[in-house]
N, C-alpha and C positions, 0 to 999 in steps of 0.2 A: 492319561493326557486327555483333556477335554478341549474339543475344537468347536467353536460356534460359527456357523455359516450365516452371513448376513443376507437378508432378503432385500433385494433392491426393487424399487418401483420404477417402471419404465413408462414413458409417455405413449399415448396412442399413436399408431403409425398414421402419417399424413396421407400416404398413398398405399392403401392396402392392396397387396398383390391380387388376392382372390377377387376383390371388388373390381379392381381395374381390368383384369382379364375377363371377368364376367361381363362387364360393360362392353368390352371390345367384341366378345363373342356374340353378345345380344345385338350389337349394331350390325355385325355381319349377318346374323340370322334375320334381322328385320330387313336389311337390304336384299338378302336373298329372297325372302318372302315377297317383298315389294316387286322385285324383278319378275318373279314367277307370276305373281298376281297380275301385274301389268300385262305380262306376255299372255297369260290365259285370257284376260279380259279383252285384250286386243285381238287375240286369235278368235275368241267367240264372236266378236263384232265384225271380224273380217271374213268370216266363213261365207257370207252372202254377198261380199263385194263383187266377186267375179260374176255371180249370177245377175246381180243388179246391173253391172256393166254390160253383161251379155244381153240382158233383156232390153236395156236402154239402147244398146247398139243395134238390136234387131228392129227397133222402132224405125230406124232410118231405112232399113230395107223394106219394111212394111209400108212406109210412106211412099217410096218409089213404086212399090207394087200397086198400091191404090191409084197412083197417077197412071200407071200402065192400064189398070182395069178401066179407069174412066176414059182413057184414050181409045181403047179397043172395044169399049162397051162390053166388058167381060161379065158373064152372069155370076161370077164368084165375088163380085164387088161387095155384096152384102155380107158374105161370109168373112171376107178380108177385113171389112169394117169391124165386124164383131171380134175378129182375132186381134186387131190393133187395140180395140178397147179393152179386151181381156188382158193383153200384155201390159197396157199402160196402167191398168188397175189391179194388176196381179199382187198377191201377198208380198212378194219380194219388193215390188215398188212401193207397196204401202208401208213397209218397214222403215222407209226413209222418214216417216213422220215420227222421229225419235229425238230425244233431247241431245243425243251425242252427234246427230247429223247437223252439219253447219246450216245456218239459216239461208244462205245463198242457194244451196242445193234444194232446200225445201221450196224456196221461192221459185226457182227454175222449174221444179216438178209441178208446182201449182200453176205456174204460167203455161206449161205444156198441157196440163189437164184442161185449163180454161180454153186454150186455143183449139184443143182437140174437140171440146164440146161444140165449138162453132163450126169446125171443119166437118165433124161427123153429120151435123145437120145439113151442111152444104152438100155433102156427098149424097145425102139421101133426097135432096131436092132436085129441081130441074136445072139448077145452075152448077152442075157437076163440073163443068169444064173450067170454072173459076178456080177450082182446086189446083189445076195444073200451074196456075200463075203463083200459087202460094207454097207449092211443094218445096221449093228451094229454101224458102225462109224457115219452113218447118224442120227441114233436114239440118239447116245450120243451128237452129235452136236445140235440136236433139244432140248435135255434135258438141255444142257447148256444155249441154247437160252431162253427156258421157265423159267429156274432158274433166268436168268438175268432179264427177264420181271417181275418175281415175286419180285426180290429184288428192281427193279425200282419202282414198285407199293408200296411196303412196305416203301421205302425211302420217297416217296411222302406223305404217311400217317404220317410217323415220322416227316417229316418237318412240316406238318400241325399241328401236336401235339405240336411240339416245338414252332412254331410261335404262336399258340393259347395260350400255357402255358406262354410264355414270355409276350405276350400282356396282358393276364389276370393278370399276376404278376405285370406288370407295372401299369395297371389300378388300382389294389388293392393298390399298393404303393402310386400312385398319390392321390387316394381317401383318404388314411390315412393322407397323407401330407396336403391335403385340409381341412379335418376335424380338424386336429391339428392346422392348420393355423387359421381356423375359430374360434376354441376354444380359442386360445390365442389372436387373433387380433380382434375378433368380440364379442364373448360371454362374455369374461371377461371384456373388456372395456365397453360393454353395461351394465353389472351387476354393474360396478363401477359408471356409469352414473346414473343408477336407484337409487343406494344408495345415490349418491350425491344429486339427485333430492329430495329424502326423507328427507335428512338433511336440504336442503334449505327450504322444506316445513315446517320444525320445526325451521326455522330461525337460522340454524347453517351453516354459510357461510364459515367456515374454513374447506374446503374439501381437501382430499388428493387423487391424481390420479397418477397412473404410466404412465408417458408420455415419449415415446421414439421418438416421431415425425416421426414415420415410416409409419403409415397408416392414412387414412382419419379419423378414429375414434380417433386416437392420436391427430390429429389436432383439431377434434371436442372436445375432452376432454380438450385440452389446451385452446380452446376458451370458453369452459364451465367454466373452472377454472377462466379464466380472467373475465368472466361474473359474477361468484360468488363473486369475489373481488369487482367488481364494484357494485353489488347488496348490498354487505356489506356496502360499502361507502354510497350508496344511502339510504339504510335502516337506517344507523346511522344518516345521514343527516335528513331523515324523522323523526326519533325519536327526534333528537335535535329540529327540527322544531315543532313537536308536543309538546315537553316539553316547548319550547319557547312560543307557542300559549297558552298552558295550564297555564304557569306562567303569560302570559299577561291577560288571562281571569280571573285568580285568582286575579291578581292585579286590574283588572277592577271591579271585584266583591267586593274586599276590598274597593276600592275607592267609589263605589256606596253605600256600607254599611256605610262608613264614612260620605259620603254626606248626606245619610238619617239621621244618627244619629245627624250630625251637624244641619241639618234643623230642626230635632225634638227638639234638645236641645235649639235652638234659637227661637222656636215658642211660648215660654211661654209668658204670659202677662207681667211679670216682669223679666227683665234681669239684672244680676249683674256680677261682675268680675269673680266669680266662674263659672258661666255658660260659659264664654269665655275661662276660663282656662281648663275646662273639654273638650271643643271642641278642644282646642289647643293640649291637651294630646292625642287626637285621631289622630292628624296629623302625629305624629311620627310613627304611624303604617303603613303609606304609604310606600311602598317599595322604598328604596333609600334615604328617608328623615331621617337624623340623629339628627337634631335640628330644632326647629321652634320657631319663635319669632313674637309676635303680639304687635304693637304699636297702642294704641287708643289715639287720640288727639282730643282736642276741642278748639274752639275759646276762646280767653281770657286767654290762658295759661293752663298748666296742661296736663299731659299725663300719661298713664299707660303702663308699659312694662311687658309683660307676656312671659315666656320662658318654653318650653317643650323639653325634650331630653337633650343631652350633646353637648356642643359646641366643634367643631373640627377646626383644622387649614385648613378650606376649605372656598372658596368664598361663599358669600351669594347671593341668588336670592331673588328678591323682587317683590311684586305686590301692587300697590297703591290702597287703599280702597276709592273709590269715588262712590257717589250715589246722584242723584238729584243736581249735581253741588256742593256738599259738600265734602271737604277733611276730611275724617273720621279717617285715620290712614294708616298703612302700614303692610303688611304681609311679613315676611322674612323666609327663610329656607335654610338649608345647605343640600346638597345631595352628596352621594357617586357615584351614577349613575344617569341617567337621568329619573326622574319620569315624569309621564304625566303632561305636562304643563297645559292642559285643566282642569285636576282634581284640581290642585292648584288654577287655575283661578276661577273655579267654587266654591271652598271653599272660596276664597277671596270675591267673589260676594255675597255668602250667608252671610258671616260675615258683609260685607258692608251694605247689605239690612237690616240685623238685627239691626245694629247700627242706620241706618237711620230711620227705623220704630220705634225703641225704642225712638229715639230723637223726632220724630213727635208725638208719643203717649204721651211722657212726656210733650211736649209743649201743646198738646191738653188738657191733664189733668190740666196742670198749668193754661191755659186760662180759663178753666171751673172753677177752684178754684178761680181765680182772679175775674171772673164774679160773682161768688157767694159772694165773699167778697165785691165787688162793690155794689151789691144789698143790702147787710147788711148795708153798709155805707150809702146808700141813705135812707134806712128805718130809721136808727138812726138819720140822719140829718133831715128828715122830721117829726120825732116824738119827740124823746128824746131831741135832740139838740134845737128844737124850744121851747119845754117846759122849758128847762133850761135857754134859752135866755129870755124868758118871765119872769120867776121867778127872774132872775138877774135884769132885768129892774124894776120890782115891788119892790125888796129889795132896789134898789137905790133910788126910789121915797120915800119909807118908811123912809129911813135914812135921806133924806132931810127934811122930815116933822118932824121927831123926833129931829132934830138938832136945831130946833127953840128955842129961849130963853124961850118961855112960857112953853115948855115941858121938858126943860133940867133937872129940879130938879125932876119932878114927874116920868119921864120915863127913869131913869138911868138904872134900871135893864133890861127894855125892850131893851134899846140900846145895852147893852152887849150881850143880846141873839141874837139881829138882826146882830151884828157884827160877832158873831160866825157862824150864819147861812150863812152870806155872804161869810165868809171864806171857809166854807165847800162847798158852792155852786160854789165858784170859783175853788176849787180843782176838783170838779166833772166836771165842764165845761172844765178845762184843760185836765183832763184825757179823756173826750169825744173827744176833738179836736185831741189829740194824737192818740186816737183809730181810729177816722175818717181818720186821715192822714195815719195811718197804713193800714187801709182797702182800701184806694184809691190808695195805691201803685201799680203801673202797672209793671208787669214783663212779658215781651213778649217772651224773649229768653229762649229756653229750655236748652241750655248749661249753666252750673253753672258759668263759668268764664265770659261769655258775660252778663248774668243776673246781676252778681255782678258789672261789670263795669257800666252797665246801671243804676243800683240802686244808686251807689255812685256818678254818674256824677252830679246830682242836688246838693248833699251835698258839692262837691268841689266848686261849684259856690257860695255857701253861706259863705265861709270862705277863709282866706289867708293861712290857715294851709296847709303844704305840706302833701298830702295824698298819701301814697305808698301802692300798692297792689301786693302781691306775692301769686298767686294762683297755686297750684298743684293738686287741687281736681277736679275730673270729675263728671259730673252730673250722670254718670252711677252708682255711689256709693249711690245715693239718689233717692227716689221717689219724686213725685211732691209736696206732702204735706210737706215732710221733707225739701225739697229744699226751699220752701217758708218760713218755720219757721226759717231755718238757715240764709237765706238772711235778714229776719227781725231782727234776733238776732244781726247780724253784723251791720245792720243799726242803731239799737238802741244803740249799744255800741259806734259806730262812732259818732252818733248824740250827745250822752252824752259827749264824749270827746271834740267835737266842742263847745258845749255850756258851759261846766264847767271847762275844763282842761287848757284852755289858752295855748295850746301846739303849738310848732313850727312844729312838725312832728307827724303824726299818721300813724302807719304801720299795715296793715292787712295781715295776713298769714293764708293760708288754705292748708293743706297737709294731707297725710295718712302715719301713722307710726305704724307698728306692728299691723295691722288689726284694727286700731283706726283712726277715723277722728278727726284731730286736727285743731282747729281755735283759733287764738290769735289776740287781738287788743291791740297794745302798743302805748302809747303816752309819750312824754317827758314834760308833763305839771306840774301843781302845785301839783297834787296828792290829796288824801283825806284819811280820816280815815274810813275804811269799817265798823268799830264797831259803828260809830255814824250815826244815821239816820237823814237826813236833811228834813226839812219841804218842801213840794211841790216838792220833787224829787222822782219819782217813777220808774226811768229807771232800777235800779238794780233789783227791784222786778219783773218788766216786763221780764227782761232777765232770771231771775231764773224760771219764769213761762214757758217761751218758751223752756228753756233747759229741764225742766221736761216733756214737751210734746214730746221732741225728745228722751226721755229716756237717756239723756246725763248728764254729770257732768259739772257744771259751777263754776269757781273759780275766785275770785277777789284779785289781789295783787296790793297794793298801799301804798305809804308813802308820807307824806307831803313834797313837794318840789322835789320829785324824780319820778314823773310820775306815771302812772297806767298801769295795764295789766289785761285784761279780757281773760280768756281761757275757751274753751269748748272742752270736750272730749266725743266722742260717739263711742261705740263698733260696728263695722260693723257686726260682727257675731250676736250680740243681735238684731241688725236691721233686718238681714236676717231671723232670727227665728220669729221675729215679723211679717215680711211679709208672711212667710209660714203659720203662725197661722191664718192670715186673709184669 
């Protein structure tokens, strides 16, 4: 069985799972990197915020200290001026000159520097006490600067919080979307594929899958569904192939069983028509055979037609039954589909061999029987026939001596006795010659028709009478002993018609009718009266004796001037029962 799997082309997925998940993870990674980068950047720029605020806040205290030094005329004024200038121009305060620092803070810082330049000159001049009037303004300006620095630092922290929160929210949202996408596009399709696999495991190929052709798993599911359909077709084809092989094996098993039964039925020592009918009845059990017919033919005419089953309007197939160069018949059959030709051929060979072996066996038995009868004939000829011939010669000599004139008056009674003995002796000698002739009859053919033609051939040469033979009887209906007795019965009837009927035509018919073997010998001769027994005629008695040996019925029909008819009827069933009893 050849199964071709179709290759299907599927469209490219609209939403590839790997690409979608990769994009989601990439987005999460970008957001995470962004959050970390902003955090690190903010942290790096926020490290000096506290110091800047602290230095800026210390400027307020130093402003008050300078006012105190001026008021008390402290000798540390110069140092404190230097400290204030150092704090105001320190590297931390100089870092405010950055692109990330708001312009307002830069302006405030520059404004403080410019005002400090004026105040430092004033503190170092004679007008130191004017500083006291400006100290409040300086402190307020410094407070605004510190407050701006504080707001700037807070804004950076707020920005970090917002960026972190937004990124975390986006990461959370993307994660939810990825999980949901995986649930809908990965987990559920995989669950459906697992369920479909379990159904296929239990030989349920009609699977239902939700296919949108969006993802790789949808394409896989579509391919899986297509595979399931192809598996269903494949499994169905395999089941059909298994069923077909099972049917073929069953058919082969039935055929072997029929062959065995046929061989067994035809292996018996005695075969008859019923044996072949039983075998023929088994033939119709072969798948596809609706009717079977067997023709059994023999040389010399005659055939049997056996039928099993019911004939249909179908052509006949035939097998010629031949064995050992002999045409034995023909086996025919009608079929609705194609049975195994080899099976029918084997059955035909078995039947042909059975017919051939039955023919040879019957011929062998017949030859043995004829050999025994020939031996008996020789024994009779060498013993009883010689004695009867000697007695007949002596009686003839005695009659010659008693017929002399000298003894004619004295031996009259003895002459009558001798005459009677001579007649009886002649009858015995005639019977013995007929018996020897019968025993010496050679029948070499096993086929009844051929044996009948062989037996009647010498009789045809003895007369000008037209001898017609119509034989429809097969030797399979008879065993060897019955065939010999039946042939001798026909010979005796034909011989009597040739000798006594003075007929123009003698007709011999042999056939089977309603399970009875029918034999008739008809002539158109002078006829006779069956109720009157004729002297020196023993043919009718001999035929009656042979009929009794065949367990058959013998009838004689004749009228003077209207010919004669001799019939023999033998029941085949009685004959088969007799064979079984043996």
